[in-house]
C-alpha positions in Angstrom: -24.2 -117.7 31.9 -22.9 -114.5 33.6 -23.9 -112.2 30.5 -26.8 -114.2 30.3 -27.6 -113.2 34.1 -26.2 -109.8 33.7 -29.1 -109.1 31.4 -31.6 -110.6 32.9 -30.9 -108.6 36.3 -30.4 -105.6 34.2 -33.8 -106.2 32.9 -35.7 -106.5 36.1 -34.0 -103.3 37.7 -35.2 -101.5 34.5 -39.0 -102.9 35.3 -38.5 -101.7 38.6 -38.7 -98.0 37.4 -41.5 -98.7 35.4 -44.5 -97.4 37.5 -44.8 -94.1 35.7 -44.2 -94.8 32.3 -45.5 -98.4 32.1 -49.1 -98.4 30.5 -51.0 -101.2 29.1 -54.7 -101.2 27.7 -56.5 -104.3 26.7 -59.8 -104.8 24.9 -61.8 -107.9 24.0 -64.5 -107.8 20.6 -66.5 -110.7 19.5 -67.6 -111.2 15.8 -70.7 -112.5 14.5 -69.3 -116.0 14.0 -69.0 -116.3 17.6 -65.2 -115.8 17.8 -63.6 -113.8 20.6 -60.4 -111.5 20.1 -58.4 -110.0 23.0 -55.9 -106.9 22.2 -53.8 -105.0 24.1 -50.7 -102.2 23.9 -47.7 -102.2 25.9 -45.9 -99.1 26.7 -42.5 -98.2 28.5 -41.2 -94.8 27.6 -37.8 -95.3 29.2 -36.2 -96.9 26.4 -36.6 -100.0 23.7 -37.7 -102.9 25.5 -36.0 -105.1 23.0 -39.0 -107.1 22.6 -39.2 -110.6 21.2 -41.5 -113.7 20.1 -40.4 -116.7 21.6 -41.8 -120.3 20.2 -42.3 -122.8 23.1 -42.4 -126.7 22.3 -44.2 -129.0 24.5 -42.1 -130.5 27.0 -39.8 -127.6 27.2 -38.8 -127.0 31.0 -38.9 -123.4 32.3 -37.1 -122.5 35.6 -38.4 -119.5 37.3 -36.1 -116.6 38.3 -36.5 -115.5 42.0 -34.1 -112.2 43.0 -32.7 -112.2 39.7 -31.4 -115.8 39.8 -33.4 -119.5 38.9 -34.1 -120.2 42.7 -37.8 -121.0 41.9 -39.8 -123.6 40.5 -39.0 -125.4 37.3 -42.2 -126.4 35.2 -42.7 -128.4 32.0 -44.6 -127.2 29.2 -47.8 -129.3 28.7 -49.2 -127.4 25.8 -47.0 -125.6 23.4 -47.4 -121.6 23.1 -46.3 -118.8 21.2 -45.4 -115.7 23.4 -44.4 -111.8 23.3 -41.5 -111.3 25.5 -39.7 -108.1 26.7 -36.1 -107.3 27.5 -35.5 -111.5 27.9 -37.2 -114.1 26.6 -38.2 -115.6 30.0 -40.0 -112.5 30.6 -43.3 -113.6 28.8 -45.9 -110.7 28.6 -48.6 -111.8 26.4 -49.3 -115.3 24.8 -51.7 -117.9 23.3 -51.1 -121.8 23.7 -52.0 -124.4 21.3 -55.7 -125.2 23.6 -56.4 -121.8 22.6 -55.6 -120.1 26.3 -54.4 -116.7 26.3 -52.7 -114.9 28.9 -51.2 -111.7 29.5 -49.3 -109.4 32.2 -50.3 -105.6 32.8 -48.6 -103.5 35.2 -50.3 -103.1 38.6 -48.1 -100.7 40.7 -48.7 -99.5 44.7 -51.9 -101.9 44.9 -50.8 -105.5 44.5 -48.8 -107.2 47.1 -47.4 -110.8 46.9 -46.4 -113.5 49.7 -43.0 -112.9 50.7 -40.4 -115.6 49.3 -39.7 -118.3 51.9 -36.8 -120.2 50.8 -38.5 -123.4 52.2 -40.9 -123.0 49.4 -38.5 -122.5 46.5 -39.9 -125.5 44.4 -43.2 -124.2 44.1 -42.4 -120.4 44.1 -42.6 -118.7 40.7 -41.7 -115.1 39.9 -44.5 -112.6 38.5 -43.0 -112.2 35.4 -43.0 -115.9 34.5 -46.7 -116.4 35.5 -47.6 -116.2 32.1 -45.6 -118.7 30.9 -46.7 -121.2 33.4 -50.5 -120.3 32.7 -49.7 -121.3 28.9 -47.7 -124.1 29.6 -50.0 -125.9 31.8 -53.6 -125.0 31.1 -56.6 -125.2 28.7 -58.9 -123.7 30.7 -59.4 -120.7 33.4 -61.0 -123.1 35.9 -57.6 -125.4 35.9 -55.6 -122.1 36.6 -57.7 -121.2 39.5 -57.5 -124.8 40.9 -53.8 -125.2 40.3 -52.8 -121.4 41.6 -53.6 -122.9 45.4 -50.9 -125.5 45.1 -47.9 -122.4 44.0 -46.5 -119.4 45.6 -46.0 -116.3 43.7 -43.6 -113.6 44.5 -41.9 -110.8 43.1 -39.4 -111.8 40.6 -37.0 -108.9 41.7 -38.0 -106.9 45.1 -37.6 -103.6 43.5 -40.0 -104.0 40.7 -43.7 -103.2 40.1 -46.4 -105.6 41.0 -48.4 -106.9 38.0 -52.0 -108.4 37.7 -53.1 -110.5 34.4 -55.6 -111.2 32.3 -56.7 -114.9 31.1 -59.2 -115.5 28.3 -60.8 -118.9 26.7 -61.8 -119.1 23.1 -65.6 -119.3 24.6 -65.3 -115.3 25.4 -65.1 -116.0 29.0 -62.1 -113.9 30.8 -61.0 -113.0 34.3 -58.6 -110.8 36.1 -55.9 -112.5 38.3 -54.8 -109.9 41.3 -53.0 -110.4 44.2 -53.6 -108.2 46.9 -52.6 -108.4 50.5 -51.0 -111.6 49.6 -54.5 -113.1 48.6 -55.0 -114.2 45.2 -58.4 -112.7 43.7 -60.1 -113.6 40.4 -62.6 -111.2 39.2 -64.8 -112.4 36.3 -64.5 -109.7 33.3 -67.3 -109.5 31.2 -66.9 -105.9 30.0 -63.5 -107.3 28.2 -61.2 -104.1 29.4 -58.5 -104.2 31.8 -55.4 -101.4 32.2 -53.5 -100.8 35.5 -54.0 -99.4 38.7 -56.1 -99.0 40.7 -57.5 -102.7 41.1 -60.1 -103.8 38.7 -63.1 -103.4 41.0 -62.5 -100.2 41.3 -62.3 -99.3 37.4 -65.8 -100.6 37.4 -67.2 -98.7 40.0 -65.6 -95.6 38.4 -67.5 -96.1 34.9 -70.8 -94.7 37.1 -69.1 -91.5 36.8 -69.8 -91.8 32.9 -73.4 -92.9 33.0 -74.3 -89.9 31.1 -71.8 -90.6 27.9 -73.5 -92.2 24.8 -72.5 -92.6 21.2 -74.1 -89.9 18.8 -74.5 -86.1 18.3 -76.7 -84.2 20.8 -79.6 -82.5 18.8 -80.1 -78.6 18.7 -81.9 -77.2 21.7 -83.1 -74.1 23.0 -81.8 -72.7 26.3 -82.2 -69.3 28.0 -83.7 -67.8 24.6 -80.7 -69.0 22.5 -80.3 -72.2 20.0 -77.4 -74.1 21.2 -75.8 -76.7 18.5 -73.3 -79.1 18.7 -69.6 -78.1 16.8 -69.3 -81.7 15.5 -70.3 -85.0 15.6 -70.3 -87.0 18.9 -70.9 -84.4 21.2 -72.8 -87.0 23.2 -69.5 -88.3 24.2 -68.3 -85.0 25.7 -66.7 -85.6 29.0 -64.8 -88.9 28.0 -61.6 -88.5 29.5 -58.3 -88.3 27.0 -55.3 -88.5 29.2 -53.4 -91.7 29.4 -53.9 -92.6 33.1 -54.9 -95.5 33.5 -58.6 -94.8 34.7 -59.3 -92.5 31.8 -57.7 -95.3 29.4 -60.4 -97.7 31.2 -63.1 -95.5 30.5 -62.3 -94.7 27.2 -61.6 -98.1 26.1 -64.9 -99.6 27.5 -67.0 -96.8 25.5 -64.9 -97.2 22.3 -65.3 -101.2 22.8 -68.9 -100.9 23.5 -69.7 -98.6 20.6 -67.9 -100.3 18.2 -70.0 -102.3 15.3 -70.0 -106.1 15.5 -67.8 -107.3 12.4 -68.6 -110.6 11.1 -65.3 -112.5 11.1 -62.6 -112.9 13.6 -60.0 -111.5 10.8 -62.2 -108.1 10.9 -62.4 -107.9 14.6 -58.7 -108.2 14.7 -58.4 -105.4 12.2 -61.0 -103.6 14.6 -58.8 -104.0 17.6 -55.9 -102.5 16.0 -57.9 -99.5 14.8 -59.4 -98.9 18.4 -56.3 -99.0 19.8 -54.4 -96.6 17.6 -56.4 -94.2 19.9 -54.4 -95.5 23.0 -50.7 -94.7 21.6 -48.9 -92.7 23.8 -46.2 -90.2 22.4 -43.0 -90.4 24.4 -43.0 -86.6 25.6 -46.2 -86.6 27.7 -44.5 -89.0 29.8 -41.9 -86.8 31.2 -41.2 -83.6 32.5 -40.0 -81.0 29.9 -36.4 -81.7 28.8 -36.1 -85.0 30.6 -37.0 -87.6 27.9 -34.8 -90.2 28.7 -34.8 -92.0 25.3 -34.7 -91.5 21.7 -37.4 -94.0 20.4 -40.6 -93.2 18.5 -43.2 -94.1 20.4 -44.1 -95.2 24.3 -46.6 -97.7 22.8 -43.8 -100.2 21.6 -46.1 -103.1 20.4 -49.8 -103.9 20.0 -50.9 -107.5 20.0 -54.1 -109.0 18.8 -55.1 -112.6 19.4 -57.8 -115.0 17.8 -58.0 -117.4 19.9 -60.1 -119.8 18.3 -58.2 -119.6 15.1 -54.9 -119.7 16.9 -53.4 -116.7 15.5 -51.4 -113.8 17.3 -51.0 -110.5 15.6 -48.9 -107.6 16.0 -47.3 -104.5 15.0 -44.8 -102.2 16.6 -43.5 -98.6 17.2 -40.9 -99.4 14.6 -43.0 -100.9 12.0 -47.1 -100.4 11.3 -47.3 -103.3 9.3 -49.5 -105.9 10.8 -47.5 -109.6 10.9 -48.9 -112.9 11.9 -47.8 -115.9 14.0 -50.1 -119.0 13.0 -49.9 -121.7 15.7 -51.9 -124.0 13.2 -48.9 -124.1 11.1 -46.5 -125.1 14.1 -45.9 -128.7 15.1 -45.3 -128.2 18.8 -44.3 -131.9 19.4 -41.3 -131.2 16.9 -40.5 -127.4 16.5 -37.4 -126.3 18.5 -37.5 -123.6 21.5 -36.9 -120.2 19.3 -37.0 -116.5 19.8 -36.3 -113.9 17.7 -36.9 -110.1 17.8 -40.3 -108.6 16.8 -38.5 -106.0 14.2 -35.3 -107.2 12.0 -35.3 -104.0 11.2 -35.8 -101.1 13.4 -36.8 -98.7 10.5 -40.4 -98.0 9.2 -40.9 -99.4 6.0 -42.0 -96.7 3.2 -43.4 -98.5 0.1 -42.7 -95.6 -2.7 -45.3 -94.7 -5.2 -44.3 -94.8 -8.8 -46.4 -92.1 -11.0 -46.0 -92.8 -14.6 
């Protein structure tokens, strides 16, 4: 128990310093058959997040960590779910439940503010890093989440850590962003289907107006001051699209890549398209730190990418160690009988290479 608590506290301390190197990019695609796919990356350039997947059965009891101890509320899983966790299996960052509801945590440094922990509300208080688990355990619709969140208190799992905000999505395609600012809970309908990090969601939506000139395609040659100007290559109508790794730039880039992506016929094709789009958001380790100050020898700051077919109840993922796409099919799991379990996303932290034999 002491060793387990040590790792939990250590993970919270690590996440406390995530503000400079934590970056998440989320997109949403809808296929012609009416299915919705949500996808996202998760980044941390400081070290390996030791990520795992967890299988949580119906009836499993969670205990919330407050200040590094199990001082918060307990809640029992009404729905079974599959989650992606970082550092410890309790820190579910992204997941899907058997009712088809998806939820994910995105870092939100400097702009969020939860209510302070009140010991008298201990039994109705949950740490921010376990809100995804609470949502997946209890609800099948966004409206249920909005109604029930009035009855709980959300506070920081550790006072040194960054705040977060959340994406919640239904198979219908409806999606909201949950942000807690100045201790007030705010829900924003997210019809755009894009989310990154700070500043707040409404700011990002307003900022898109700065890029009203962008459009897909290539500019035609035109005369200017007696000379003919022509594009150097394709996609010149998108000149000015920001390419850096800051959350505002990633939000704009994700919005335009999503908006210009051709709609695919099936959810499976949309899943593959999500991975292709999110290739553009892989962050090399070196750009996040000053020269000579890279803290860890990992292959990428983008540690894993997930795409979720909510109607099909399938989660697909790949990692910085293995770009092969793997899938967990919730339809194959009996959440009434399966035992709680977790396993590393990568059994071996090496990119497999298939040798081509030439005869």
